[in-house]
C-alpha positions in Angstrom: -26.1 19.8 13.1 -24.5 21.9 16.0 -22.3 24.9 15.5 -18.9 23.3 15.4 -20.3 21.2 12.3 -21.8 23.8 10.5 -18.3 25.3 11.0 -16.2 22.4 9.7 -18.8 22.2 6.9 -18.6 25.5 5.7 -14.7 25.6 5.9 -14.4 22.4 3.8 -16.7 23.7 1.0 -14.6 27.7 1.6 -11.1 25.6 1.1 -12.2 23.6 -2.2 -14.0 26.8 -3.7 -10.4 28.6 -3.1 -8.6 25.7 -4.8 -10.8 25.5 -7.9 -10.2 29.5 -8.2 -6.5 28.7 -7.6 -6.8 26.0 -10.1 -8.2 27.9 -12.7 -5.5 30.9 -12.4 -2.8 28.4 -12.5 -4.1 26.7 -15.3 -5.2 29.6 -17.4 -5.6 32.6 -15.9 -1.6 33.2 -15.6 -0.5 31.3 -19.1 -3.3 33.8 -20.7 -2.4 36.9 -18.8 1.8 36.1 -19.5 0.9 35.9 -23.3 2.0 31.6 -23.3 0.6 28.7 -25.2 -1.3 26.7 -22.9 -0.2 23.5 -24.2 3.4 24.6 -23.6 2.4 26.3 -20.3 0.6 22.9 -19.4 3.9 20.7 -19.6 6.0 23.5 -18.3 8.3 22.9 -15.0 6.9 26.2 -14.3 3.4 25.4 -13.8 4.6 22.0 -12.0 6.6 23.6 -9.5 3.3 25.9 -9.1 0.8 22.9 -8.4 3.2 21.2 -5.9 3.7 24.3 -4.0 -0.1 25.5 -3.7 -2.5 23.1 -4.3 -0.2 19.9 -3.3 1.5 21.4 -0.4 -0.2 24.4 0.7 -4.0 23.4 0.1 -4.2 19.6 0.1 -1.7 19.7 2.9 -1.2 22.3 5.1 -4.6 23.7 5.4 -6.3 20.9 6.5 -3.8 20.0 8.9 -4.1 23.7 10.6 -8.0 23.3 10.3 -8.2 20.4 11.8 -5.2 20.3 14.4 -5.3 23.9 15.1 -2.9 26.5 14.6 -1.5 26.7 18.2 -0.5 22.7 17.5 0.7 23.5 14.0 2.6 26.0 14.8 4.9 24.0 17.3 8.3 23.5 15.8 8.3 20.1 16.3 4.9 20.1 13.8 5.7 22.7 11.8 9.6 22.3 10.7 8.1 18.6 9.4 5.5 20.2 7.7 7.5 23.0 5.9 9.8 20.4 5.2 7.1 18.2 3.3 6.1 21.4 1.7 9.6 21.7 0.3 10.1 18.5 -0.8 6.8 18.0 -2.6 8.1 21.3 -4.6 11.3 20.0 -5.1 9.8 17.0 -7.0 9.3 19.0 -10.4 13.4 18.4 -10.4 14.0 15.8 -8.3 11.0 13.2 -8.4 11.7 10.7 -5.2 12.1 13.9 -3.0 8.0 13.4 -2.4 8.6 10.6 -0.6 9.9 12.9 2.2 6.3 14.2 3.0 4.9 10.5 3.1 7.5 9.7 6.2 6.5 13.2 7.3 3.0 12.7 7.7 4.2 9.0 9.4 6.2 11.0 11.6 3.3 13.7 12.3 0.8 11.2 13.2 2.7 8.9 15.5 3.5 12.2 17.6 0.4 14.5 17.0 -2.3 11.7 16.0 -3.7 12.4 12.7 -6.9 10.4 13.0 -9.2 13.3 12.5 -7.6 13.2 8.6 -8.5 9.3 8.1 -5.2 8.0 9.6 -6.9 5.2 11.8 -8.2 1.7 11.2 -11.2 0.1 12.4 -10.3 -3.7 12.1 -7.7 -5.8 9.8 -10.3 -7.9 8.5 -12.5 -5.1 7.2 -9.6 -3.1 5.8 -8.2 -5.8 4.1 -11.5 -6.5 2.6 -11.9 -3.0 1.6 -8.0 -2.7 0.3 -9.1 -5.5 -2.1 -12.4 -3.8 -3.3 -9.8 -0.6 -3.8 -7.2 -2.3 -5.6 -9.9 -3.6 -8.4 -10.9 -0.7 -8.4 -7.9 1.0 -9.0 -6.9 -1.5 -11.6 -9.9 -2.4 -13.3 -8.9 0.0 -16.6 -5.7 -2.4 -17.1 -7.6 -5.5 -16.2 -10.3 -4.9 -19.0 -7.9 -3.0 -21.7 -6.2 -6.1 -23.1 -3.5 -7.5 -21.6 0.0 -8.0 -23.3 2.2 -11.1 -22.3 4.7 -11.2 -21.2 3.9 -9.1 -17.8 6.8 -6.4 -17.2 7.2 -7.2 -13.0 10.1 -4.3 -13.0 7.9 -1.7 -14.8 5.0 -2.2 -12.8 7.0 -2.2 -9.2 8.2 1.0 -10.2 4.8 2.4 -11.3 3.5 1.3 -7.7 6.2 2.8 -6.2 6.1 6.1 -7.6 2.4 6.2 -7.2 2.4 5.3 -3.3 5.9 7.6 -2.4 6.9 10.4 -5.2 3.3 11.3 -6.5 1.3 13.9 -4.1 -2.2 12.8 -5.9 -1.9 9.2 -3.6 -1.0 11.1 -0.7 -2.1 14.8 -0.1 -5.2 14.7 -2.0 -6.2 11.7 -0.7 -5.9 13.1 2.3 -7.6 16.4 1.2 -10.4 14.9 -0.8 -11.6 11.7 1.7 -9.5 12.3 5.2 -10.7 15.8 5.1 -13.7 17.0 2.6 -15.2 13.3 2.7 -15.1 13.4 6.7 -16.4 16.9 7.0 -19.3 17.1 3.9 -20.6 13.2 5.5 -21.8 15.0 8.9 -24.3 17.7 6.2 -25.3 15.3 3.5 -24.8 11.8 4.9 -23.4 8.4 3.7 -25.1 8.9 0.3 -25.0 12.3 -1.0 -21.4 12.5 0.3 -19.8 10.3 -2.8 -21.8 11.6 -5.3 -21.0 15.4 -4.2 -17.3 14.4 -4.0 -17.6 12.6 -7.6 -18.8 15.9 -8.8 -16.1 18.3 -7.4 -13.5 15.6 -8.1 -14.8 15.8 -11.9 -14.9 19.3 -11.9 -11.3 20.0 -10.4 -10.1 17.6 -13.2 -12.3 19.8 -15.8 -10.1 22.6 -15.2 -7.0 20.9 -16.4 -6.2 21.3 -19.9 -4.1 18.5 -19.9 -7.1 16.1 -19.5 -8.8 17.5 -22.4 -5.8 17.1 -24.6 -6.1 13.5 -23.7 -9.1 13.0 -24.4 -10.4 12.0 -20.7 -13.9 10.6 -20.4 -14.6 12.6 -17.3 -18.0 10.8 -15.9 -15.9 7.6 -15.4 -13.5 10.3 -12.9 -17.1 11.0 -11.4 -17.9 7.2 -10.7 -14.3 6.1 -9.9 -13.9 9.1 -7.1 -17.7 8.4 -5.5 -17.1 4.4 -5.1 -14.0 5.6 -3.2 -15.6 8.0 -1.3 -18.4 5.4 -0.3 -15.3 3.2 0.4 -13.8 5.9 2.9 -17.0 6.3 4.6 -17.3 2.4 5.3 -13.7 2.2 6.5 -12.6 6.2 7.5 -9.0 4.8 6.4 -7.1 7.0 4.1 -4.2 4.8 5.0 -6.3 1.9 2.5 -6.9 4.3 -0.2 -3.6 4.9 -0.5 -2.5 1.7 -0.2 -5.1 0.3 -2.6 -3.9 3.5 -4.9 -0.5 2.1 -5.2 -1.2 -1.8 -5.3 -4.2 -0.7 -8.3 -1.3 1.3 -10.2 1.0 -1.9 -9.8 -1.4 -4.2 -11.4 -2.4 -2.2 -14.0 1.2 -1.3 -15.5 1.2 -5.0 -15.0 -1.2 -5.9 -17.4 
């Protein structure tokens, strides 16, 4: 690897380490220091605001943009002001959930003017992307397909769930950019197509394990590792966060429909 590649991989790993540290602080250390009940803190608006601002806004969105496009580009008013708007919108999501949709449109606007293809805003060919979209949709909806369907279908509720996932939930936008357009893209330069999905799956699984909410819900973490590793494989095939984003929303629609 050349020095630039080494630097890119190192930046990605350091950023993930910072993210995990902040995740642990917000999920456990802060409520412990304040004498808060952990279950109450997990569901509190305060924690949600901190996550939306620090994790989704600053770590998942702003920092990858700065490291990819460079501060010289990001600091320009035509870039920085929309970015700040997106971060504010995601932070306000705690109180006005649809506000998060602003971030999606900001990303589209930034890509049209500053080219975010390095973060996976690209398409190789429509036929291949369409097939990958089908695979991604099936992967994201598999829980609903094999969990036992109940009739009649509730189309309005399923449609609302799909729209919510696509536009109102940063886990489908900035988290996808961070883990796949940024982390998977960079780590693949060092670890290749086969080891990178395994590494990303482990990293994401560990990330989810730092959240008490998932322990309370009895989440089976190995399934998360497998699912994320497969998504990383799809990304490395198509190099498109757009395919992952659309497949996530469509999969959520089918899962709720079933």
